[in-house]
C-alpha positions as CSV (number, residue, x, y, z in Angstrom):
1,M,0.0,-0.1,-0.1
2,E,1.5,3.4,-1.3
3,N,1.9,5.8,1.8
4,S,-0.6,8.1,0.3
5,T,-2.8,5.5,1.6
6,Q,-1.5,4.8,4.7
7,E,-3.8,7.5,6.3
8,T,-5.0,6.5,9.7
9,I,-8.5,6.0,10.6
10,E,-8.4,9.0,12.7
11,S,-8.4,11.3,9.8
12,A,-11.2,9.1,7.6
13,V,-14.0,10.8,6.3
14,E,-16.8,12.1,8.7
15,A,-20.2,10.8,7.1
16,E,-22.5,13.7,6.8
17,E,-25.7,14.5,7.9
18,K,-28.8,11.9,6.2
19,S,-29.0,13.4,2.9
20,T,-32.2,13.7,0.6
21,M,-31.1,11.1,-1.8
22,T,-32.3,7.7,-2.7
23,F,-31.5,4.3,-3.4
24,A,-32.5,5.4,-7.1
25,D,-29.9,7.1,-7.3
26,F,-27.0,5.0,-6.8
27,G,-28.0,3.7,-10.8
28,F,-28.9,-0.4,-9.2
29,K,-29.6,-3.1,-11.8
30,Q,-33.1,-3.7,-12.1
31,P,-33.6,-6.8,-9.9
32,I,-31.7,-5.3,-7.1
33,M,-33.3,-1.9,-7.2
34,R,-36.8,-4.6,-7.0
35,A,-35.5,-6.2,-3.9
36,I,-34.6,-2.5,-2.4
37,Q,-38.5,-1.1,-3.0
38,R,-39.3,-4.7,-1.6
39,M,-38.2,-4.6,1.3
40,G,-39.0,-1.2,1.9
41,F,-35.6,1.1,1.1
42,Q,-36.3,4.3,0.7
43,V,-33.2,6.6,2.4
44,P,-29.6,5.2,2.8
45,S,-28.0,5.9,6.3
46,P,-24.8,8.1,6.3
47,I,-22.8,4.9,6.1
48,Q,-24.6,3.9,2.8
49,E,-24.6,7.0,1.4
50,K,-20.5,7.4,1.5
51,V,-19.4,3.7,1.1
52,I,-21.7,2.4,-1.8
53,P,-21.0,4.5,-5.0
54,L,-17.5,3.7,-3.6
55,I,-17.6,0.2,-4.0
56,L,-19.7,0.3,-7.1
57,E,-16.4,2.0,-8.2
58,G,-14.9,-1.0,-7.8
59,H,-12.5,0.3,-4.4
60,D,-11.3,-1.2,-2.1
61,V,-12.8,0.1,1.7
62,V,-12.4,0.7,5.1
63,G,-15.7,1.6,7.2
64,Q,-15.9,2.2,11.0
65,A,-19.1,2.3,11.7
66,H,-21.1,1.3,15.1
67,T,-23.5,-2.3,14.7
68,G,-26.9,-0.9,13.6
69,T,-25.4,1.8,10.8
70,G,-27.0,-0.5,7.9
71,K,-23.1,-2.0,6.7
72,T,-24.8,-4.9,5.3
73,A,-26.7,-3.7,2.9
74,A,-23.8,-0.8,2.6
75,F,-21.8,-3.8,1.2
76,G,-24.3,-5.9,-0.2
77,L,-26.1,-4.2,-2.4
78,P,-23.1,-2.8,-4.5
79,A,-21.2,-6.2,-4.2
80,L,-24.9,-8.1,-5.5
81,N,-24.7,-5.5,-8.2
82,N,-21.0,-5.7,-9.0
83,I,-20.8,-9.3,-9.7
84,E,-21.2,-11.4,-12.7
85,W,-24.4,-13.3,-11.5
86,R,-23.0,-16.2,-12.6
87,N,-22.4,-19.9,-11.1
88,G,-19.3,-19.8,-8.9
89,V,-18.9,-18.0,-5.4
90,E,-17.9,-14.5,-6.2
91,L,-19.0,-12.6,-3.2
92,L,-17.2,-14.1,0.5
93,V,-18.3,-12.6,3.7
94,I,-16.4,-13.5,6.6
95,T,-18.4,-12.9,10.2
96,P,-17.2,-13.8,13.4
97,T,-20.0,-15.5,15.3
98,R,-22.8,-17.9,13.0
99,E,-25.4,-15.8,14.7
100,L,-24.2,-13.1,12.4
101,A,-23.1,-15.1,9.6
102,T,-26.9,-16.5,9.2
103,Q,-28.1,-12.9,9.8
104,V,-25.8,-11.7,7.1
105,S,-26.6,-14.4,5.0
106,D,-30.3,-14.0,5.1
107,E,-30.3,-10.0,4.2
108,L,-28.2,-11.0,1.2
109,F,-30.4,-13.4,0.2
110,S,-33.2,-11.2,0.0
111,L,-31.7,-8.3,-2.1
112,G,-30.2,-10.9,-4.6
113,R,-33.3,-13.1,-5.0
114,F,-34.8,-11.1,-7.7
115,A,-31.5,-11.2,-9.5
116,G,-31.5,-15.7,-8.8
117,I,-28.4,-15.1,-6.4
118,R,-28.2,-18.1,-4.2
119,T,-26.4,-17.5,-1.1
120,V,-25.1,-20.4,1.4
121,S,-24.0,-19.8,5.5
122,V,-20.7,-21.8,6.0
123,Y,-20.1,-22.1,9.7
124,G,-19.4,-25.2,12.8
125,G,-21.6,-27.2,14.1
126,Q,-23.6,-27.8,10.6
127,S,-23.4,-30.2,8.3
128,Y,-20.2,-30.1,6.9
129,R,-20.8,-32.3,3.5
130,R,-24.0,-30.5,3.1
131,Q,-22.4,-26.7,3.3
132,L,-19.7,-27.8,0.3
133,D,-22.5,-29.8,-1.8
134,L,-24.4,-26.4,-1.0
135,I,-21.5,-23.9,-2.5
136,G,-20.8,-26.9,-5.4
137,R,-24.2,-26.3,-6.6
138,G,-23.0,-23.0,-8.0
139,A,-23.7,-20.7,-5.1
140,Q,-22.5,-17.0,-5.9
141,V,-22.3,-15.9,-2.2
142,V,-20.6,-17.5,0.9
143,V,-21.0,-16.1,4.5
144,A,-18.4,-18.1,6.7
145,T,-16.8,-17.8,10.0
146,P,-13.2,-18.3,10.0
147,G,-12.9,-21.5,11.9
148,R,-15.1,-23.5,9.3
149,L,-13.8,-21.4,6.3
150,L,-10.1,-21.7,7.0
151,D,-10.5,-25.6,7.4
152,M,-12.1,-25.7,4.5
153,L,-9.7,-24.0,2.5
154,S,-6.6,-25.7,3.7
155,S,-8.1,-29.1,3.1
156,G,-8.3,-28.4,-0.5
157,K,-12.5,-29.0,-0.3
158,L,-13.0,-25.9,-2.2
159,E,-12.2,-26.1,-5.4
160,D,-12.0,-22.9,-7.7
161,F,-12.8,-20.7,-5.3
162,N,-12.0,-17.5,-6.5
163,P,-14.1,-14.7,-4.9
164,S,-14.1,-11.2,-6.4
165,I,-15.4,-9.3,-3.4
166,V,-13.9,-10.3,0.0
167,V,-15.9,-8.3,3.0
168,L,-14.2,-8.5,6.4
169,D,-17.1,-8.0,8.5
170,E,-16.5,-7.2,12.6
171,A,-13.0,-7.5,12.5
172,D,-12.4,-5.8,15.7
173,E,-14.6,-8.6,17.1
174,M,-12.1,-11.0,14.7
175,L,-9.2,-9.6,16.9
176,D,-11.2,-9.8,20.0
177,M,-12.5,-13.4,19.6
178,G,-9.1,-14.7,18.4
179,F,-9.4,-15.0,14.8
180,L,-6.4,-12.6,13.8
181,D,-4.0,-15.4,12.8
182,D,-7.0,-17.6,11.0
183,I,-8.0,-14.6,8.6
184,K,-4.0,-14.2,7.5
185,E,-4.1,-17.6,6.7
186,I,-7.7,-17.3,4.9
187,F,-6.4,-14.1,2.6
188,S,-3.4,-16.8,1.6
189,Y,-5.6,-19.0,-0.1
190,L,-8.0,-15.8,-1.6
191,P,-7.2,-14.1,-5.4
192,Q,-4.7,-11.3,-5.6
193,Q,-6.7,-9.4,-8.0
194,R,-10.1,-8.8,-5.4
195,Q,-12.0,-6.3,-4.1
196,T,-11.4,-6.3,-0.4
197,L,-13.6,-4.1,2.3
198,L,-13.4,-4.2,5.8
199,F,-15.5,-3.0,8.5
200,S,-15.2,-2.6,12.0
201,A,-16.7,-0.5,15.0
202,T,-13.2,0.1,16.4
203,M,-9.6,0.5,14.8
204,P,-6.7,-0.6,17.2
205,E,-3.4,-1.2,16.1
206,P,-3.9,-5.1,15.2
207,I,-6.7,-3.9,12.8
208,K,-5.0,-1.1,11.0
209,D,-2.0,-3.5,10.5
210,L,-4.5,-6.2,8.9
211,A,-5.7,-3.6,6.5
212,K,-2.1,-2.3,5.1
213,H,-1.6,-5.9,3.8
214,I,-5.5,-7.2,2.7
215,L,-6.6,-4.1,1.4
216,Y,-5.3,-1.7,-2.0
217,E,-5.4,1.8,-1.5
218,P,-8.2,1.8,0.6
219,K,-10.8,4.8,0.6
220,F,-12.1,5.4,4.7
221,V,-15.5,6.0,5.5
222,S,-16.3,6.7,9.3
223,V,-19.5,7.6,10.8
224,T,-18.5,6.7,14.1
225,K,-19.5,9.7,16.0
226,K,-23.1,9.3,15.0
227,E,-25.7,7.3,17.1
228,T,-26.8,4.1,15.7
229,T,-29.9,3.7,17.6
230,N,-33.0,5.7,17.8
231,K,-32.9,8.6,20.6
232,D,-36.2,7.9,20.8
233,I,-35.9,4.8,22.5
234,R,-34.9,4.4,26.1
235,Q,-32.9,1.6,26.9
236,L,-32.9,-0.3,30.1
237,Y,-31.0,-3.6,32.1
238,Y,-31.9,-5.6,35.2
239,V,-29.5,-7.4,36.6
240,I,-31.0,-10.5,37.5
241,E,-30.4,-14.0,38.9
242,E,-31.0,-16.8,36.3
243,K,-34.0,-18.3,38.3
244,D,-36.2,-15.0,38.2
245,R,-36.9,-14.2,34.4
246,D,-39.9,-15.2,35.0
247,D,-41.3,-13.5,37.7
248,A,-38.8,-10.7,36.6
249,I,-40.9,-10.6,33.0
250,V,-44.4,-10.9,34.5
251,R,-43.5,-8.0,37.0
252,L,-42.2,-5.5,34.0
253,L,-45.2,-5.8,32.4
254,D,-47.1,-5.1,35.4
255,K,-45.0,-2.1,35.8
256,E,-44.6,-0.9,32.3
257,E,-47.9,-1.6,31.5
258,P,-47.1,-1.5,27.4
259,E,-50.2,-0.8,25.0
260,K,-48.1,-2.9,22.4
261,A,-45.2,-5.4,22.9
262,I,-42.4,-7.6,21.3
263,I,-40.5,-10.0,23.7
264,F,-37.9,-11.9,22.3
265,C,-36.2,-14.9,23.0
266,R,-34.2,-17.3,21.6
267,M,-35.8,-20.5,20.9
268,K,-38.9,-21.6,19.9
269,R,-39.7,-24.0,22.8
270,E,-38.6,-20.8,25.4
271,V,-41.2,-18.6,23.1
272,D,-44.1,-21.2,23.7
273,R,-43.2,-21.7,27.3
274,V,-43.2,-17.9,28.3
275,A,-46.6,-16.9,26.4
276,E,-47.9,-19.9,27.9
277,L,-46.6,-18.5,31.1
278,L,-48.0,-14.7,30.5
279,Q,-51.7,-16.2,29.0
280,A,-51.8,-17.8,32.7
281,Q,-51.2,-14.8,34.3
282,G,-54.0,-13.0,32.5
283,V,-52.2,-11.4,30.2
284,N,-53.0,-11.3,26.4
285,A,-50.0,-12.6,24.7
286,R,-49.2,-15.0,22.0
287,A,-46.4,-17.2,20.6
288,L,-44.4,-16.2,16.9
289,H,-41.8,-18.9,15.6
290,G,-40.8,-20.4,12.3
291,D,-42.1,-24.0,13.3
292,M,-45.7,-22.5,13.5
293,E,-47.8,-23.0,10.0
294,M,-47.8,-19.7,7.9
295,R,-51.5,-19.7,8.3
296,E,-51.4,-19.4,11.9
297,R,-48.3,-17.0,11.9
298,M,-49.9,-14.9,9.7
299,E,-53.4,-14.8,11.7
300,V,-50.6,-13.9,15.4
301,I,-49.3,-11.3,13.3
302,K,-52.4,-9.8,12.0
303,G,-53.7,-9.7,15.4
304,F,-51.1,-8.1,16.8
305,R,-50.8,-5.4,14.0
306,G,-54.5,-4.8,14.6
307,G,-54.5,-5.0,18.2
308,D,-56.6,-7.9,19.5
309,I,-53.1,-9.3,20.7
310,D,-51.4,-6.9,23.0
311,I,-47.9,-9.0,23.4
312,L,-46.2,-10.8,20.9
313,V,-43.5,-13.4,22.1
314,A,-41.0,-14.1,19.3
315,T,-37.9,-15.4,18.0
316,D,-35.7,-13.0,15.8
317,V,-36.2,-15.2,13.1
318,A,-39.8,-14.9,13.1
319,A,-39.8,-11.0,14.0
320,R,-37.7,-10.1,10.9
321,G,-38.8,-7.5,9.0
322,L,-42.2,-7.0,10.8
323,N,-43.5,-3.5,10.0
324,I,-45.7,-2.7,13.0
325,E,-46.7,0.7,14.2
326,N,-47.4,1.6,18.3
327,V,-44.8,-0.8,19.7
328,S,-44.7,1.1,23.0
329,H,-42.6,-1.7,24.3
330,V,-39.1,-4.3,23.3
331,F,-38.2,-7.0,26.1
332,N,-34.9,-9.2,25.9
333,Y,-36.0,-12.2,28.3
334,H,-32.6,-13.0,27.3
335,I,-29.6,-10.8,25.8
336,P,-29.7,-11.4,22.1
337,F,-26.4,-13.5,20.9
338,D,-24.6,-10.2,19.2
339,P,-24.7,-6.5,18.9
340,E,-26.6,-7.0,15.2
341,S,-30.1,-9.0,16.8
342,Y,-29.9,-6.1,19.6
343,V,-30.3,-3.2,17.1
344,H,-33.0,-5.1,15.0
345,R,-34.8,-6.0,18.7
346,I,-35.1,-2.7,19.6
347,G,-35.9,-0.9,16.6
348,R,-39.4,-2.6,16.6
349,T,-40.4,0.3,19.3
350,G,-39.5,4.2,18.7
351,R,-40.8,4.2,15.8
352,A,-42.6,7.3,13.4
353,G,-41.5,9.8,16.1
354,K,-42.7,7.9,19.1
355,K,-40.8,7.1,22.5
356,G,-40.2,3.7,23.0
357,T,-38.6,1.4,26.1
358,A,-36.1,-1.6,25.4
359,I,-35.7,-3.8,28.6
360,T,-33.0,-6.0,28.5
361,L,-32.4,-9.0,31.2
362,V,-28.8,-10.2,32.3
363,T,-27.9,-12.0,34.9
364,P,-24.3,-11.6,36.3
365,L,-22.2,-14.1,34.1
366,E,-23.9,-12.2,31.0
367,F,-23.0,-8.6,31.8
368,K,-20.0,-8.6,30.3
369,E,-21.9,-9.7,27.4
370,L,-24.0,-6.4,27.8
371,E,-20.9,-4.3,28.2
372,R,-19.6,-5.4,24.7
373,I,-22.8,-4.6,23.0
374,R,-23.0,-1.3,24.4
375,Q,-20.1,-0.5,22.9
376,K,-20.5,-2.1,19.7
377,V,-23.6,0.0,19.1
378,G,-22.4,3.0,20.9
379,T,-25.7,3.6,22.9
380,K,-26.3,4.8,26.3
381,M,-28.4,2.1,28.7
382,E,-29.8,2.7,32.1
383,Y,-29.8,0.3,35.1
384,G,-33.4,-0.7,36.6
385,F,-34.4,-2.0,39.5
386,V,-37.9,-3.4,40.6
387,D,-39.0,-3.0,44.0
388,E,-41.8,-5.6,45.6
389,G,-43.3,-3.2,47.5
390,G,-44.7,-3.4,50.9
391,E,-47.5,-6.0,52.0
392,G,-51.0,-5.1,52.9
393,S,-52.2,-5.9,56.5
394,E,-53.9,-8.8,55.0
395,D,-51.2,-10.5,53.8
396,I,-49.0,-10.1,56.9
397,V,-51.9,-11.3,59.2
398,E,-52.4,-14.7,56.7
399,R,-48.5,-15.7,56.7
400,F,-48.1,-14.8,60.6
401,L,-51.4,-17.5,61.2
402,S,-49.3,-20.1,59.1
403,L,-46.2,-19.8,61.0
404,V,-47.9,-20.0,64.3
405,Q,-50.4,-22.8,62.9
406,A,-47.3,-24.6,61.6
407,A,-44.8,-24.3,64.8
408,G,-44.0,-26.3,67.1
409,I,-43.8,-25.5,71.1
410,D,-40.2,-25.9,73.0
411,D,-39.5,-26.8,76.5
412,T,-38.0,-23.5,76.9
413,A,-40.7,-21.9,75.1
414,V,-43.1,-23.2,77.9
415,K,-40.6,-21.9,80.5
416,I,-40.4,-18.3,79.4
417,Y,-44.3,-18.2,79.0
418,E,-44.4,-19.7,82.9
419,K,-42.0,-16.6,84.0
420,L,-43.9,-13.9,82.0
421,E,-47.1,-15.0,83.2
422,E,-45.8,-13.8,87.1
423,E,-45.7,-10.5,85.7
424,M,-48.3,-9.7,83.2
425,A,-51.7,-10.9,82.0
426,P,-51.8,-13.7,79.0
427,Q,-53.4,-11.3,76.6
428,K,-50.8,-8.6,77.1
429,I,-48.0,-11.2,77.1
430,A,-49.3,-12.6,73.2
431,Y,-49.7,-8.5,72.0
432,K,-45.9,-7.8,73.2
433,L,-44.9,-11.1,71.9
434,I,-46.7,-10.4,68.3
435,T,-45.3,-6.7,68.2
436,M,-41.4,-8.3,69.1
437,I,-42.0,-10.6,65.7
438,L,-43.4,-7.9,63.2
439,E,-40.8,-6.0,64.4
440,S,-37.9,-8.4,63.8
441,D,-36.7,-9.9,60.3
442,M,-39.4,-13.1,60.8
443,L,-41.8,-12.0,58.3
444,K,-39.9,-9.5,56.3
445,S,-40.3,-10.9,52.6
446,K,-37.4,-12.6,51.2
447,G,-36.2,-11.6,47.4
448,T,-38.5,-8.6,47.9
449,G,-36.9,-7.3,44.7
450,I,-35.7,-7.8,40.8
451,G,-32.6,-6.8,39.9
452,L,-29.6,-6.8,41.8
453,S,-28.9,-3.7,44.4
454,Q,-27.7,-0.8,42.7
455,E,-24.0,-1.2,44.8
456,E,-23.7,-4.6,43.2
457,V,-24.3,-3.4,39.7
458,E,-22.1,-0.5,40.3
459,R,-19.3,-2.8,41.2
460,M,-19.9,-4.8,38.1
461,M,-19.7,-1.8,36.0
462,A,-15.9,-0.9,37.4
463,L,-15.0,-4.1,37.1
464,S,-16.1,-3.9,32.9
465,G,-15.3,-0.8,32.6
466,M,-18.6,1.1,32.4
467,S,-18.3,4.6,32.6
468,E,-22.0,5.2,32.8
469,K,-23.5,5.2,36.7
470,P,-26.5,3.2,36.6
471,K,-30.0,4.8,36.8
472,K,-31.9,3.7,39.6
473,S,-35.5,2.8,38.6
474,S,-37.9,1.5,41.2
475,G,-41.0,-0.4,40.1
476,R,-44.8,-1.0,41.8
477,R,-45.8,-3.7,43.8
478,R,-47.0,-6.2,42.0
479,R,-50.5,-6.8,42.9
480,S,-52.2,-10.3,43.6
481,G,-54.5,-12.8,41.7
482,G,-55.4,-12.4,38.2
483,Q,-56.5,-8.8,38.8
484,G,-54.1,-6.2,38.1
485,R,-52.0,-8.1,35.9
486,H,-51.6,-6.8,32.2
487,R,-54.4,-6.3,30.5
488,S,-56.4,-9.3,30.5
489,Q,-58.0,-11.5,27.6
490,N,-61.4,-9.9,28.2
491,R,-60.3,-6.5,27.9
492,R,-61.5,-5.8,24.4
């Protein structure tokens, strides 16, 4: 790379505010424009506006942008437009995780479907032979994780593998996961004559050095100073114990009283279980996942969109592409696998200028993962805590009676009572003893709050390097019984 191109990322051109240009201004081929229109894209994001013309012109590009800025379409649209649309791999995208590989592959498939472009995801944990077979059938796009891709290349299983465009996505994440050496070896198997695109949220020295070796006279674009998540979305997190997830989601629904909400779960069976849990609590909730029949899925989406269903419990895949107005809340029952999923999930709320709330449940073991997402997305999150609130006097009386009825009689207790009886009347003894018990810890509820204490969370934040001081958000007492839960089934 020549000296004139060895400029640092810090001197990269800052992206400007979103302009009035449209995707039609880029001059894409008709099948690509048809996909853009079908997906509802209208105005390009800052990274897309800056990067797409450079890629269309054939330049190598380094793009520094947080997750959620539209990077996949930024490199996917011009790359798909430029390839020859013949049999054989022409576009290779390398991602750090299988979850991201699946998401990128799905989006590229959607962008290239009207051009007949076939995509294959390549990662560990799935059939090696099937992935090779799909590539051999003429796939033009491969989205792969480093380990499985390097295994295929080094073993000679990928014959005539000559992609003309190579994308390294989330490069700093590759570094954090220890894939840098694998990446360097992968590029030793790739053709020298290629267009190379590198995207990264941050630009540490090892990534700058990598860029110097794998790119030729790259153009630099940075949008790191822009907010990547909607400022109309308030983002909260609750640090809980694993056993408290169900209780937390029920009480948060009671506290927040959302008009319309989506609860995201990782697995299909979890979606069904959480939906059933909420239904048993009187919540108007329905499940949505890929194992459901298409007719049933469409009925659920129609009911949620029309207001007949208040709470949608869904997987990422099932909710992808949902464009539903007036979603006031998004809940992450589990923290998403990666930053892309987080941005996608919370983007379901805070639309059309309306305010929204995104709430994420995390355990202490998942706290570092939350911090990784926060840094990648470049967003601000507040700490929340749900208080149980005080019990009513009737609740205390009932619990006291239960304790008395279940208690045995100790010999020492008999001796103490006999001594007390010499000093005062039995009724006075009883009143005094009951008062002593009420003032003790014996009747205090155990685990009255959902979420770790503010002090505990602050200690975890200090260990993980988070700079924001947690802002406590207390909740109301959960009401007992089916009444008072989130809007019931017969509300409408």
